C-alpha positions as CSV (number, residue, x, y, z in Angstrom):
1,M,98.4,108.5,144.3
2,S,95.5,107.0,142.6
3,E,96.2,103.5,140.8
4,N,95.0,103.1,137.3
5,S,91.8,101.2,137.0
6,S,93.0,99.6,133.8
7,S,94.1,96.0,133.5
8,G,96.0,94.0,131.1
9,P,99.0,94.8,128.9
10,R,99.3,98.3,127.6
11,C,101.1,99.7,124.7
12,V,102.7,103.2,124.2
13,A,104.2,104.9,121.0
14,I,107.2,106.9,121.5
15,V,107.3,109.4,118.8
16,G,109.0,112.9,118.0
17,P,111.4,114.5,115.5
18,Y,114.9,113.2,114.5
19,L,117.5,113.4,117.2
20,S,115.2,114.2,119.9
21,G,116.3,111.1,121.8
22,K,113.5,108.7,121.5
23,T,115.8,105.5,121.3
24,S,117.8,106.8,124.3
25,L,114.5,107.1,126.2
26,L,113.4,103.6,125.2
27,E,116.6,102.4,126.6
28,G,115.9,104.2,129.8
29,L,112.3,102.8,130.2
30,L,113.5,99.3,129.6
31,F,116.5,99.6,132.0
32,E,114.0,101.0,134.7
33,A,111.8,97.9,134.2
34,E,114.6,95.6,134.4
35,A,114.1,94.3,130.9
36,I,117.8,94.9,130.1
37,P,120.8,94.6,132.5
38,R,122.4,98.0,131.4
39,R,121.6,100.9,129.2
40,G,123.2,100.8,125.8
41,T,124.1,103.8,123.6
42,I,123.4,104.7,120.1
43,R,127.0,105.9,119.6
44,D,128.4,102.3,120.6
45,G,125.8,100.4,118.8
46,T,124.6,98.6,122.0
47,T,121.0,99.7,122.3
48,A,118.1,97.2,122.6
49,G,116.3,99.0,119.6
50,D,117.9,99.9,116.3
51,A,119.4,96.4,116.0
52,S,119.3,96.2,112.3
53,Q,122.4,96.8,110.2
54,E,120.8,99.7,108.5
55,A,119.9,101.5,111.8
56,R,123.5,100.6,113.1
57,E,125.3,102.1,110.1
58,R,123.2,105.2,110.1
59,N,123.0,105.8,114.0
60,M,119.4,106.3,113.6
61,S,115.8,104.3,113.8
62,V,114.8,103.2,110.3
63,E,111.8,101.2,111.5
64,V,109.7,100.9,114.5
65,N,111.3,99.1,117.4
66,V,109.0,96.9,119.3
67,A,110.2,96.2,123.0
68,Q,108.2,94.6,125.7
69,A,108.8,94.7,129.4
70,T,107.0,94.2,132.8
71,Y,107.1,96.9,135.3
72,L,105.7,96.4,138.9
73,G,103.5,93.6,137.7
74,D,102.2,95.5,134.5
75,S,102.9,94.3,131.0
76,W,104.1,97.1,128.6
77,T,105.0,97.3,125.0
78,F,107.0,100.3,123.7
79,L,106.9,101.3,120.0
80,D,109.9,103.4,119.3
81,C,109.3,105.2,116.0
82,P,111.6,106.7,113.5
83,G,112.0,110.4,113.9
84,S,113.1,111.3,110.3
85,V,110.5,112.9,108.4
86,E,110.8,110.3,105.5
87,L,110.2,107.4,107.9
88,Q,106.8,108.5,109.4
89,Q,104.7,105.7,108.1
90,D,105.9,103.5,111.1
91,A,104.8,106.3,113.5
92,K,101.3,106.6,111.9
93,A,100.9,102.8,112.3
94,A,102.2,102.6,115.8
95,L,99.7,105.4,116.9
96,A,96.8,103.5,115.3
97,V,97.3,100.7,117.7
98,A,98.7,102.3,120.9
99,D,96.9,103.3,124.0
100,A,99.0,106.4,124.5
101,A,101.9,108.4,123.1
102,V,105.0,109.9,124.6
103,V,106.0,112.7,122.3
104,V,109.9,113.6,122.8
105,C,111.1,117.0,122.0
106,D,114.4,119.1,122.3
107,P,114.5,121.8,124.9
108,E,115.0,124.4,122.1
109,A,112.0,126.7,120.9
110,T,113.4,127.0,117.4
111,K,113.0,123.3,116.9
112,V,109.4,123.2,118.4
113,P,107.8,123.6,114.7
114,M,109.2,120.0,113.9
115,L,106.6,118.6,116.3
116,T,103.7,119.9,114.2
117,P,103.3,116.6,112.0
118,V,103.6,114.4,115.1
119,L,101.0,116.3,117.0
120,K,98.6,116.4,114.0
121,S,98.9,112.6,113.8
122,I,98.1,112.3,117.5
123,E,94.9,114.6,116.9
124,Q,93.9,112.5,114.0
125,N,94.1,109.3,116.0
126,D,92.5,111.0,119.2
127,I,95.1,109.4,121.4
128,P,96.1,110.4,124.9
129,A,99.7,111.8,124.8
130,I,102.4,112.9,127.3
131,L,105.0,115.4,126.1
132,F,108.6,114.7,127.4
133,I,111.1,117.5,127.1
134,N,114.4,115.7,126.8
135,K,118.1,116.9,127.1
136,L,117.2,119.2,130.2
137,D,120.8,118.8,131.2
138,V,122.1,120.9,128.3
139,A,118.9,123.3,128.1
140,S,119.8,126.9,127.6
141,E,116.2,128.4,127.2
142,S,113.8,129.3,130.1
143,I,110.9,126.8,130.7
144,T,108.5,129.8,130.2
145,D,109.7,130.6,126.8
146,L,109.8,126.9,125.6
147,M,106.2,126.3,127.0
148,S,105.0,129.4,125.0
149,A,106.5,128.1,121.8
150,L,105.1,124.5,122.3
151,Q,101.5,125.8,123.2
152,E,101.5,127.4,119.7
153,V,101.8,124.2,117.8
154,A,100.0,122.0,120.5
155,V,96.2,121.4,119.8
156,R,95.4,120.5,123.6
157,P,96.4,122.6,126.4
158,L,99.7,121.8,127.7
159,V,100.0,121.1,131.5
160,L,103.5,121.6,133.0
161,R,103.8,119.0,135.7
162,Q,107.5,119.6,136.3
163,I,109.7,122.6,136.2
164,P,113.5,122.3,135.6
165,V,115.8,124.0,138.1
166,P,118.5,126.0,136.5
167,G,122.1,125.1,137.2
168,K,125.5,126.2,136.0
169,E,125.1,124.1,132.7
170,G,121.6,123.4,131.7
171,S,119.5,122.1,134.5
172,D,120.3,120.5,137.9
173,G,117.1,118.8,138.5
174,Y,113.4,119.6,138.4
175,L,110.3,120.2,140.8
176,D,107.6,117.7,140.5
177,L,104.5,120.0,141.0
178,A,102.0,117.3,141.7
179,A,103.9,115.5,144.3
180,E,105.8,118.5,145.6
181,R,109.3,116.9,145.4
182,Y,112.5,118.0,144.2
183,Y,114.7,115.6,142.2
184,Q,118.3,116.5,141.6
185,Y,120.2,115.1,138.6
186,T,123.0,112.8,139.1
187,P,125.0,112.0,135.7
188,G,124.2,108.5,134.7
189,Q,122.3,107.5,137.5
190,R,118.7,108.0,138.9
191,S,117.8,111.4,140.0
192,R,118.1,112.0,143.7
193,L,115.1,112.9,145.9
194,I,116.2,115.9,148.1
195,E,114.1,118.4,150.0
196,I,113.0,121.5,148.3
197,P,115.3,124.4,149.2
198,S,113.6,127.4,150.9
199,E,114.5,129.6,147.9
200,M,112.6,127.6,145.7
201,Q,109.2,127.4,147.4
202,D,107.8,130.4,146.0
203,R,108.5,129.2,142.5
204,N,107.1,125.8,143.5
205,E,103.9,127.2,144.9
206,E,103.4,129.6,141.9
207,A,103.9,126.7,139.3
208,R,101.7,124.5,141.3
209,L,99.0,126.9,141.3
210,D,99.2,127.2,137.5
211,L,99.0,123.5,137.3
212,L,95.8,123.4,139.4
213,E,94.1,126.4,137.5
214,S,94.7,124.4,134.3
215,L,93.1,121.3,135.6
216,A,90.3,123.4,137.1
217,D,89.3,124.4,133.5
218,F,87.9,121.0,133.3
219,D,86.3,120.5,136.5
220,D,83.8,122.9,138.4
221,D,84.4,121.3,142.0
222,L,88.2,122.1,141.6
223,L,87.6,125.5,140.5
224,E,85.6,126.2,143.6
225,L,88.2,124.8,145.9
226,L,90.7,127.3,144.4
227,F,88.3,130.1,144.8
228,E,88.1,129.2,148.5
229,E,92.0,129.0,148.5
230,T,91.9,125.4,149.4
231,V,94.6,123.1,147.9
232,P,93.2,119.7,147.1
233,P,95.3,116.7,148.3
234,A,97.9,115.2,146.2
235,A,95.8,112.1,145.4
236,E,93.0,114.1,144.0
237,I,95.5,116.1,141.8
238,F,96.8,112.9,140.5
239,E,93.3,111.7,139.8
240,H,92.5,114.9,137.8
241,L,95.7,114.4,135.9
242,R,94.9,110.7,134.9
243,R,91.4,111.5,134.0
244,D,92.0,114.5,131.9
245,L,94.9,112.8,130.0
246,Q,92.6,109.8,129.2
247,E,89.9,112.0,127.8
248,G,92.4,113.9,125.7
249,L,91.6,117.2,127.5
250,I,95.3,118.1,128.2
251,M,98.7,117.0,127.3
252,P,100.7,116.7,130.4
253,V,104.6,117.9,130.1
254,L,107.5,116.1,132.0
255,V,111.1,116.8,131.8
256,G,114.3,114.9,131.9
257,S,117.3,113.7,130.3
258,A,117.0,110.1,129.0
259,E,120.8,109.7,128.1
260,Q,121.6,110.8,131.8
261,A,118.8,108.5,133.2
262,S,117.1,111.7,134.6
263,G,113.2,111.8,134.8
264,V,112.9,108.5,133.1
265,K,111.5,106.7,136.3
266,R,109.1,109.3,137.0
267,L,107.9,109.2,133.4
268,L,107.4,105.4,133.7
269,K,105.5,105.9,136.8
270,A,103.2,108.5,135.2
271,L,102.5,106.0,132.5
272,R,101.8,103.2,134.8
273,H,99.1,105.3,136.7
274,E,97.6,107.2,133.9
275,V,97.7,105.6,130.5
276,P,94.5,103.8,129.8
277,G,94.2,100.1,128.9
278,V,93.0,98.3,125.9
279,E,89.2,98.5,126.8
280,T,89.3,102.3,126.8
281,T,91.4,102.4,123.5
282,L,88.9,100.1,121.8
283,A,86.1,102.5,122.9
284,R,87.6,105.2,120.6
285,K,87.5,102.9,117.6
286,D,84.9,103.5,115.0
287,A,84.5,99.7,114.1
288,V,85.6,96.6,115.9
289,P,84.4,93.2,114.7
290,A,82.5,91.3,117.2
291,D,84.5,88.0,117.0
292,D,86.1,86.5,120.2
293,T,89.6,87.2,118.8
294,V,90.5,90.4,117.0
295,V,94.1,91.3,115.9
296,Q,95.4,94.2,113.8
297,V,98.7,94.1,112.0
298,F,100.5,97.3,112.3
299,K,103.9,96.1,110.8
300,T,105.3,93.4,108.4
301,R,109.0,92.5,108.2
302,H,110.8,89.8,106.0
303,L,113.7,88.4,107.9
304,P,116.3,86.2,106.5
305,Y,116.2,83.7,109.3
306,A,112.6,83.7,110.2
307,G,110.6,84.6,106.9
308,K,107.5,86.9,107.2
309,I,106.7,88.3,110.6
310,S,103.5,90.2,111.2
311,F,103.3,92.4,114.3
312,G,99.8,92.7,115.6
313,R,98.0,94.2,118.5
314,V,95.4,91.8,120.1
315,W,92.2,93.8,120.6
316,R,90.1,90.9,121.9
317,G,90.6,87.3,122.9
318,K,93.6,85.3,122.7
319,V,96.0,84.1,119.9
320,D,97.6,80.6,120.1
321,D,100.3,79.3,118.0
322,G,99.0,77.4,115.1
323,M,95.7,79.5,115.3
324,S,94.2,80.2,111.8
325,F,92.7,83.6,110.7
326,G,90.5,83.4,107.6
327,G,92.6,80.4,106.4
328,S,96.0,81.7,107.2
329,R,97.7,79.7,110.0
330,V,100.1,81.3,112.4
331,S,103.4,79.6,112.5
332,G,105.2,80.8,115.5
333,L,104.4,83.5,118.2
334,H,107.1,85.7,119.5
335,S,107.5,88.5,122.1
336,M,110.0,91.2,121.0
337,L,112.8,93.1,122.7
338,G,114.3,95.2,119.9
339,G,116.1,92.8,117.6
340,Q,115.6,89.9,120.0
341,M,112.6,87.4,119.4
342,D,111.6,85.1,122.1
343,K,109.1,82.2,121.3
344,I,105.8,82.1,123.3
345,S,102.8,80.0,123.2
346,S,100.0,82.5,123.3
347,A,99.3,86.2,123.5
348,G,96.3,87.7,125.4
349,C,94.1,90.8,125.0
350,G,96.1,93.9,124.8
351,D,99.4,92.2,123.9
352,V,101.5,92.9,120.8
353,V,102.8,89.8,119.3
354,A,105.0,88.7,116.3
355,M,103.3,86.2,114.2
356,G,105.1,84.0,111.8
357,R,104.4,82.9,108.1
358,L,100.9,84.8,107.6
359,E,101.7,85.1,103.9
360,S,98.5,86.3,102.7
361,V,98.2,89.1,105.5
362,L,99.1,92.8,104.8
363,T,100.0,95.7,107.2
364,G,96.7,97.1,108.4
365,N,94.6,94.0,108.1
366,T,92.2,93.0,110.9
367,L,92.2,89.4,111.7
368,T,89.6,87.2,113.0
369,P,89.0,83.5,112.9
370,R,86.6,84.0,110.2
371,E,88.3,86.3,107.9
372,V,91.3,88.6,107.1
373,G,90.2,92.2,106.1
374,D,90.0,95.7,106.6
375,A,87.2,95.8,109.3
376,M,89.0,98.5,111.4
377,P,90.1,101.9,110.3
378,W,93.8,102.3,109.2
379,P,95.8,105.2,108.2
380,E,96.5,105.9,104.5
381,P,99.9,105.6,103.3
382,L,102.0,108.8,103.0
383,A,101.8,110.5,99.6
384,P,105.0,109.8,97.5
385,V,107.3,112.7,96.9
386,Y,110.5,111.4,95.5
387,A,111.3,108.7,92.8
388,A,114.3,106.8,91.7
389,V,114.9,103.9,89.4
390,I,116.4,100.8,90.9
391,V,118.9,99.2,88.7
392,P,120.6,95.7,89.7
393,E,124.4,95.8,89.7
394,K,124.2,92.4,87.9
395,W,121.7,91.7,85.4
396,E,121.1,88.2,86.6
397,D,119.6,89.7,89.8
398,E,116.6,91.3,87.9
399,V,114.0,88.6,88.8
400,K,115.4,88.4,92.4
401,L,115.1,92.1,92.7
402,S,111.5,92.4,91.7
403,A,110.4,89.8,94.4
404,A,112.6,91.7,97.0
405,I,111.1,95.2,96.2
406,A,107.7,93.7,96.7
407,K,108.5,92.3,99.9
408,L,109.9,95.9,101.1
409,I,106.8,97.5,99.6
410,E,104.8,95.1,101.9
411,E,107.0,96.2,104.8
412,D,106.5,100.0,104.1
413,P,103.3,100.9,102.3
414,S,104.7,104.5,101.9
415,I,107.0,102.9,99.1
416,S,105.3,102.2,95.7
417,R,106.3,101.1,92.4
418,R,104.8,102.8,89.6
419,L,105.0,102.7,85.6
420,N,105.7,106.1,84.0
421,E,103.3,106.0,81.0
422,L,105.2,108.8,79.3
423,S,108.8,107.6,79.9
424,R,107.8,104.0,79.9
425,E,109.9,103.5,83.0
426,T,109.3,101.8,86.2
427,A,110.3,103.9,89.2
428,I,110.2,103.3,93.0
429,W,108.5,106.2,94.8
430,G,109.0,107.1,98.5
431,Q,109.5,109.9,101.1
432,G,113.0,111.1,100.0
433,D,116.5,110.2,99.0
434,T,117.4,108.8,102.5
435,H,114.2,106.6,102.4
436,L,115.2,105.0,99.0
437,Q,118.9,104.8,100.2
438,I,117.7,102.8,103.1
439,M,115.7,100.5,100.9
440,A,118.8,100.0,98.7
441,Q,120.7,98.9,101.8
442,K,118.0,96.5,102.8
443,L,118.1,95.0,99.2
444,K,121.6,94.2,99.8
445,S,121.8,93.1,103.5
446,R,118.6,91.1,103.3
447,F,118.3,89.8,100.0
448,N,121.9,90.0,98.8
449,T,120.9,92.0,95.9
450,S,123.2,95.2,95.1
451,V,121.6,98.0,93.3
452,R,122.2,101.6,92.2
453,L,119.6,104.4,92.2
454,Q,119.4,106.7,89.4
455,A,117.0,109.6,88.5
456,P,113.9,108.7,86.6
457,A,113.7,110.0,83.0
458,T,111.4,112.8,82.2
459,G,108.5,111.7,79.8
460,Y,109.1,114.2,77.0
461,Q,107.1,113.8,73.9
462,E,106.9,115.8,70.6
463,S,104.2,117.0,68.2
464,I,104.0,119.4,65.3
465,R,103.0,122.8,64.5
466,R,102.0,122.7,60.8
467,S,100.2,120.6,58.3
468,I,101.5,118.7,55.3
469,Q,100.5,116.4,52.5
470,H,103.2,113.9,51.6
471,R,103.5,111.0,49.4
472,A,106.1,108.1,50.0
473,R,106.7,104.9,48.1
474,H,108.4,101.7,49.4
475,K,109.7,99.7,46.4
476,K,112.1,96.8,46.7
477,Q,113.0,94.2,44.1
478,S,115.4,91.4,45.0
479,G,114.2,88.5,42.9
480,G,110.9,86.6,43.2
481,H,108.2,88.8,44.9
482,G,109.3,92.3,45.5
483,E,107.7,94.9,47.9
484,F,105.6,97.6,46.8
485,G,103.4,100.3,48.7
486,D,102.6,103.9,47.8
487,V,100.8,106.1,50.2
488,H,99.6,109.8,50.2
489,L,99.1,111.1,53.9
490,D,97.6,114.3,55.1
491,I,99.2,115.1,58.5
492,R,97.7,117.8,60.9
493,P,98.4,119.1,64.3
494,T,95.4,118.5,66.9
495,P,94.7,120.0,70.2
496,R,96.8,118.9,73.4
497,G,95.6,115.6,74.7
498,S,94.0,114.4,71.6
499,G,96.7,111.8,71.0
500,I,97.1,110.0,67.4
501,S,94.2,109.6,65.2
502,F,94.3,107.7,61.9
503,T,91.6,107.9,59.1
504,D,91.3,107.1,55.5
505,S,89.3,108.4,52.7
506,I,90.4,105.9,50.1
507,S,88.1,105.7,47.1
508,G,88.2,103.5,44.0
509,G,90.3,100.9,45.8
510,V,93.5,102.6,44.8
511,V,94.8,101.2,48.3
512,P,92.8,97.9,48.9
513,K,91.1,97.8,52.3
514,Q,93.2,94.8,53.6
515,Y,96.3,97.0,53.4
516,I,94.9,100.1,55.2
517,P,95.5,98.7,58.8
518,A,99.2,98.1,57.8
519,V,99.5,101.7,56.8
520,E,98.2,102.6,60.2
521,A,100.6,100.4,62.0
522,G,103.4,102.0,60.3
523,V,102.3,105.5,61.2
524,R,102.1,104.4,64.8
525,D,105.5,102.7,64.6
526,Y,107.0,105.7,63.6
527,C,105.3,107.7,66.2
528,E,107.4,106.0,68.8
529,S,110.3,108.1,68.2
530,G,109.8,111.3,66.0
531,P,112.4,113.7,64.3
532,L,113.4,115.0,67.8
533,G,113.8,111.5,69.2
534,F,110.6,111.4,71.4
535,P,107.2,109.9,71.0
536,V,105.0,111.8,68.6
537,I,101.3,112.8,70.0
538,D,98.5,115.0,69.1
539,I,98.4,114.6,65.4
540,S,95.8,113.4,63.0
541,V,96.8,111.3,59.8
542,N,94.5,110.6,56.8
543,L,95.2,108.2,54.1
544,Y,93.7,109.8,51.2
545,D,95.4,108.2,48.2
546,G,98.0,105.5,47.1
547,K,98.9,102.8,44.7
548,Y,99.3,99.0,44.9
549,H,100.8,96.3,42.9
550,A,98.9,93.0,42.3
551,V,101.9,90.9,43.0
552,D,104.3,92.9,45.0
553,S,102.0,94.7,47.5
554,S,101.8,93.1,51.1
555,D,100.9,94.3,54.4
556,W,104.6,94.6,55.2
557,A,105.2,96.7,52.1
558,F,102.5,99.2,53.1
559,R,103.7,99.3,56.6
560,K,107.1,100.4,55.6
561,A,105.4,102.9,53.2
562,G,103.6,104.4,56.2
563,I,106.9,104.5,58.3
564,L,108.8,106.2,55.2
565,A,105.9,108.9,54.8
566,M,106.1,109.8,58.4
567,K,109.9,109.9,58.5
568,Q,110.1,112.1,55.5
569,A,107.1,114.5,56.2
570,L,107.3,115.2,60.0
571,P,110.8,117.1,60.0
572,D,108.9,119.6,57.7
573,C,106.0,119.9,59.9
574,S,107.7,122.3,62.5
575,P,108.2,119.6,65.2
576,V,108.1,120.9,68.8
577,L,109.3,119.3,72.1
578,L,106.6,118.8,74.7
579,E,107.4,118.5,78.4
580,P,104.9,117.1,81.2
581,V,103.6,119.8,83.5
582,C,102.2,118.9,86.9
583,S,99.7,120.3,89.3
584,V,101.5,120.7,92.6
585,Q,100.1,121.6,96.0
586,I,102.8,122.5,98.6
587,F,102.1,122.2,102.2
588,I,104.4,124.5,104.4
589,P,104.5,126.5,107.6
590,T,103.5,130.0,107.1
591,Q,107.0,131.5,107.9
592,F,108.4,129.7,105.0
593,T,105.8,130.4,102.5
594,A,107.9,133.3,100.8
595,N,110.7,130.8,100.4
596,A,108.5,128.3,98.8
597,Q,107.2,130.6,96.4
598,S,110.6,131.7,95.2
599,T,111.5,128.0,94.8
600,I,108.5,127.3,92.6
601,L,109.3,130.5,90.3
602,R,113.0,129.4,90.1
603,R,111.9,126.0,89.1
604,R,109.9,127.5,86.0
605,G,106.8,126.9,88.0
606,Q,103.5,129.3,88.0
607,I,101.8,130.2,91.3
608,L,98.2,129.7,90.9
609,G,97.2,130.7,94.5
610,F,97.9,129.9,98.2
611,A,95.7,129.8,101.3
612,P,95.8,128.6,104.7
613,R,96.0,124.9,104.9
614,E,92.7,123.6,106.4
615,G,92.9,122.0,109.8
616,W,96.5,123.2,110.2
617,N,97.2,126.1,112.4
618,G,100.0,128.3,111.1
619,W,100.3,126.5,107.6
620,D,99.7,127.3,104.1
621,E,98.9,125.5,100.9
622,I,100.4,126.7,97.7
623,K,98.9,125.6,94.4
624,A,101.1,125.8,91.5
625,S,101.9,124.5,88.0
626,M,105.4,123.1,87.6
627,P,107.3,121.1,84.7
628,Q,107.7,117.6,85.8
629,S,111.6,117.6,85.2
630,E,111.7,120.3,88.1
631,T,110.0,118.2,90.7
632,H,112.3,115.3,91.1
633,D,114.3,116.9,93.9
634,L,111.7,119.5,94.9
635,I,111.3,117.7,98.4
636,I,114.8,118.1,99.1
637,E,115.0,121.7,98.6
638,L,111.7,122.2,100.4
639,R,112.7,120.4,103.4
640,S,116.2,122.0,103.6
641,Q,114.2,125.4,103.7
642,T,111.6,124.4,106.4
643,M,113.4,122.2,109.1
644,G,112.2,119.2,107.2
645,L,108.6,120.1,107.4
646,G,107.5,121.2,103.9
647,T,105.9,118.5,101.6
648,F,103.8,118.5,98.4
649,E,101.4,116.2,96.3
650,L,101.5,116.4,92.6
651,E,99.8,114.8,89.6
652,F,100.2,115.0,85.9
653,D,98.2,117.8,84.3
654,R,99.2,118.3,80.7
655,M,101.8,118.6,78.1
656,A,103.3,122.1,77.3
657,E,105.7,123.2,74.6
658,L,109.4,123.6,75.4
659,T,111.5,125.8,73.3
660,G,114.7,127.6,73.4
661,K,118.1,126.6,74.9
662,L,116.4,124.1,77.3
663,A,114.7,122.1,74.4
664,S,117.9,122.1,72.4
665,T,119.6,120.9,75.5
666,V,117.1,117.9,75.9
667,V,117.2,117.1,72.3
668,E,120.8,117.0,72.1
669,G,121.0,114.7,75.2
670,R,118.5,112.3,73.6
671,R,120.7,112.1,70.3
672,Q,123.8,111.3,72.4
673,Q,121.9,108.6,74.3
674,D,120.6,107.0,71.2
675,D,124.1,107.2,69.7
């Protein structure tokens, strides 16, 4: 077998759908590399990864696990990424700094579509990848059917390197086609190498020929050998596999059972011999600073006992404790093994290192001794799809809560904090309810701040349908100077989106000029909450007449007169409730398009058109218009219909009239709230 020419530490991202077994695979890889004395289990909460309280309570990865090991003299960093569709920001970041990816999947064809977003990220990062079909010990489908389903979603040709040997329940082992060896599963132990039974020889030769033909698609010399019915030596086959993987021409497929320790060692050996090193990965990057030392931060954490920790990949040079990057000084260097941090004095090219106290450094920043910036490309944050208002259980925690949320947003750029201009409410946006629930758990466990999540308010507004002219007089006498203001207003509806306009056509000084701004202030004060209880928009108000008193008139009196005129007039202007309507783009696998269209219509939406999603084979994009009130939990329904794959983007489009029973319910709810 050919040795990999790469030198130095290498980094591999472990990615795949939720429950595919990534953390169990990490555990197996660390055990084979003797980085841990025994394999832990997720069920018992004893794995090296998923060490946080949130991960333990949920029995799932909630953020990337960084684990380093040495195997046969080679240094490795494994980035075990969350599988939940709501936590994919860490996977995108890990793929941006890894030399290769291991894609873990279930041995069920029905679950294959769940791989699509992961494979798309691999394509976008142009990163070598190996597909590991996990849980072969309980597989019930033929490898032929599974490979057919997998190839439909894979961008690169899949090359099957191992074929499972059927047993009474699931698989009894696998044939390694490149090495021509048969490994038999032994539950809880490493697979046993045994002689290939004679009845399997034909199957082995047939599958091995398929492997060689797949490799011959990229090499004319190998194709000529096959025409001559000459089988190349094993070392040459392994060299083809290594080269084609590194060039992104193929995606090799290996099989095993991580929980049963089957196939993990063979995977680790394949990684060792075939994954490229940092110098090859750098050659794929669009822009790398010319400085002697270059580090890219791919993850930030705020830990109670250590403060801010920035995880970075060293692309060039060496990082020492105390080193400065653009004025930010490193205070503490650490290697990682899941939740365990070990202090080190330096880290070299290719290493992944945890750096302490870089307060001004953000996730995605490129660090050089000269500056901290964005010199190297970095994936954009995922578009937000779900919002909640975070309310502290104790009012005195409000200031502390704001600072804590800012730190969690720094950790996870797919979370954002936004002010809704319509409802005047600040909401936290993320990738789903589970995503924000995990955020709430972190606020409690890390920052000692208990919170509750509540649905954000819809930014209803109101306007009028007909015009009116109205006179109002504010008069008050209570000894001394009184209050007097008399105004005549012409109030008219205006087109949607025009806002509130105020003009005056006063002549003859019936309302002195110094009081006109006060009338406008009164008009706008009232428009904060109209006759239906919501902000008033899209009206024009003209002050065309009035009266004043030389002694009792004042700014305050005319302001009160403006409020009174609006309060008396607008109920007679046929007020109408307005609801915000959003433009929505839904992205969904084609087989679920009909379901998504039904969802849009059921949520009072209007389908504007649909077409194939650009660059996504087998996906559609639906454009629609939908009331904002119907979009709050839209992502939950879409995901429940589509194996977690459906998603959307939205933006405010316009305000539209809402009438009938729905409008009455909204108005009554507002009145009860005000009471």
